[in-house]
C-alpha positions as CSV (number, residue, x, y, z in Angstrom):
1,M,6.0,-2.4,12.1
2,S,7.3,-0.2,10.7
3,K,6.2,3.4,11.1
4,A,7.9,7.0,9.3
5,S,9.4,9.2,12.0
6,P,6.5,11.8,13.8
7,G,7.7,14.8,11.4
8,A,8.7,13.0,7.9
9,T,6.1,14.7,5.0
10,F,5.5,12.3,1.8
11,K,3.9,12.9,-1.1
12,S,1.5,10.2,-2.1
13,V,1.5,9.4,-5.7
14,S,-1.0,6.3,-5.5
15,E,-3.6,4.8,-2.1
16,N,-5.4,1.6,-2.3
17,R,-8.4,3.0,-0.5
18,R,-10.2,-0.9,-1.6
19,A,-7.7,-3.2,0.0
20,K,-9.2,-1.9,3.8
21,H,-12.6,-3.2,2.9
22,Q,-11.8,-6.7,1.0
23,Y,-8.5,-7.6,3.8
24,E,-8.4,-7.4,7.2
25,I,-5.0,-5.8,7.6
26,L,-2.9,-7.3,10.1
27,D,0.4,-5.7,10.0
28,S,2.6,-3.4,7.3
29,I,5.8,-2.6,6.8
30,E,7.4,0.0,4.7
31,C,9.8,-0.8,1.3
32,G,12.1,1.1,-0.4
33,M,11.2,0.2,-4.9
34,V,14.0,-0.7,-7.2
35,L,12.8,1.7,-9.8
36,H,14.0,3.1,-13.7
37,G,14.2,6.7,-14.5
38,S,11.5,6.9,-16.2
39,E,9.1,5.5,-13.9
40,V,10.7,7.4,-11.2
41,K,9.1,10.3,-13.5
42,S,6.1,8.9,-13.9
43,L,5.9,9.0,-10.5
44,R,5.8,11.8,-10.0
45,N,3.2,12.7,-12.3
46,G,1.0,10.5,-10.2
47,R,0.2,7.9,-13.4
48,C,0.5,4.7,-10.9
49,S,-2.1,1.7,-10.1
50,I,-1.5,-0.5,-7.3
51,E,-5.5,-2.1,-7.4
52,E,-5.0,-4.9,-8.9
53,A,-1.5,-4.6,-7.6
54,Y,-0.2,-7.7,-4.7
55,A,3.3,-8.8,-3.1
56,R,5.3,-11.7,-3.7
57,F,8.4,-13.8,-2.3
58,K,10.6,-15.6,-5.1
59,D,14.1,-16.3,-4.8
60,G,14.4,-15.5,-1.1
61,E,13.2,-11.7,-2.5
62,L,9.5,-9.2,-2.3
63,W,8.6,-8.7,-5.6
64,L,5.7,-6.3,-6.4
65,V,3.6,-8.4,-9.2
66,D,1.2,-6.1,-11.5
67,C,1.4,-2.7,-9.9
68,E,1.0,-0.6,-13.5
69,I,3.4,2.6,-13.7
70,D,2.1,4.8,-17.1
71,E,5.0,5.3,-19.5
72,Y,6.4,8.4,-19.5
73,R,5.1,10.2,-22.2
74,Q,9.1,11.6,-23.3
75,A,11.5,9.4,-22.3
76,T,10.6,8.0,-25.9
77,F,13.2,5.1,-26.3
78,W,13.8,4.5,-23.0
79,N,10.5,3.6,-21.5
80,H,10.1,1.1,-19.6
81,P,7.2,-1.5,-19.3
82,T,4.2,-0.5,-17.7
83,K,3.9,-4.0,-15.9
84,R,6.9,-4.9,-14.8
85,M,8.2,-7.1,-11.4
86,R,9.5,-4.6,-9.0
87,K,12.0,-5.1,-6.6
88,L,11.2,-4.2,-2.7
89,L,13.7,-3.1,-0.5
90,L,13.9,-4.8,2.7
91,H,15.7,-5.6,5.8
92,R,16.7,-9.3,6.2
93,R,15.1,-9.7,9.7
94,E,12.0,-7.7,8.4
95,L,12.3,-10.0,5.2
96,A,12.4,-12.8,7.3
97,R,9.8,-12.3,9.9
98,F,7.5,-11.3,6.9
99,A,8.2,-14.2,4.9
100,G,7.2,-16.5,7.9
101,R,4.3,-15.1,8.2
102,A,2.9,-14.6,5.1
103,K,3.6,-18.2,3.5
104,E,0.7,-19.1,6.2
105,R,-2.8,-20.3,4.2
106,G,-4.9,-17.6,3.7
107,L,-2.8,-14.6,4.0
108,T,-1.9,-12.3,1.3
109,L,0.5,-9.4,0.6
110,I,-1.2,-6.5,-0.9
111,P,0.3,-2.8,-1.2
112,L,-1.4,-0.1,0.1
113,R,0.4,3.7,-0.8
114,V,3.2,4.1,-2.7
115,Y,4.6,8.0,-2.3
116,F,7.8,9.9,-2.5
117,T,9.5,10.7,1.2
118,D,10.4,14.1,2.1
119,R,14.4,13.4,0.9
120,A,12.6,12.4,-2.5
121,V,12.7,8.0,-2.0
122,A,10.1,6.1,-3.6
123,K,8.5,4.1,-0.9
124,C,5.5,1.0,-0.4
125,V,3.6,0.4,2.6
126,I,2.8,-3.7,2.1
127,A,0.6,-5.2,4.0
128,L,-0.7,-8.3,5.6
129,C,-4.0,-9.3,5.0
130,K,-6.1,-11.9,5.1
131,G,-9.2,-12.0,3.5
132,R,-13.5,-11.1,4.3
133,K,-16.6,-12.4,3.6
134,L,-19.3,-10.5,2.2
135,H,-21.0,-11.0,5.9
136,D,-17.5,-9.3,7.0
137,K,-17.4,-6.6,5.1
138,R,-21.3,-5.3,6.2
139,E,-20.5,-6.2,9.5
140,V,-17.8,-3.9,9.5
141,L,-19.5,-0.8,7.0
142,K,-22.4,-1.6,10.1
143,K,-19.7,-0.9,12.7
144,N,-18.6,2.5,11.1
145,D,-21.4,4.0,10.3
146,A,-22.9,3.4,14.4
147,R,-19.7,5.0,15.2
148,R,-20.1,8.1,13.3
149,E,-23.4,8.3,14.2
150,I,-22.5,8.2,18.1
151,D,-19.6,10.8,16.5
152,R,-22.4,12.9,14.9
153,A,-24.7,12.9,18.4
154,I,-21.6,13.6,21.0
155,K,-20.7,16.8,18.5
156,Q,-24.7,18.3,18.1
157,R,-24.3,17.6,22.3
158,S,-21.5,19.8,22.9
159,R,-22.9,22.0,20.6
160,R,-26.3,22.7,22.2
161,V,-24.1,22.9,25.7
């Protein structure tokens, strides 16, 4: 699992919060993105949607599919198509490890977050996920509610003492 350095800062562009509810996240990895100039400008304005996006292996490379980056208005005729496939950049070892696990039955590659690093590089966090059934989603919600109630009770008790 690839993580940013402890002191690293980033500017979040888009986050897929629904993915944590709909999928069980098994592993995640940080990828670079190959973008056109107008896409970078649009990302800086926060005009990106990864709600319906997923990643796919094609010809030994990882591609981001259905990620919608809106057109940059000032780019005029140099603009990009909004829903084109975008290449994701990984080291060969990481790509081979992730490809092997992603081909297992029932596993999907879902983007969790798109952001800019402190060096102004566009990155995407891709997660290896397994879909949850309705009863699994309810169970997770119950556990989260119980955990929240316990935390509240501990907090109130510590205030009284």
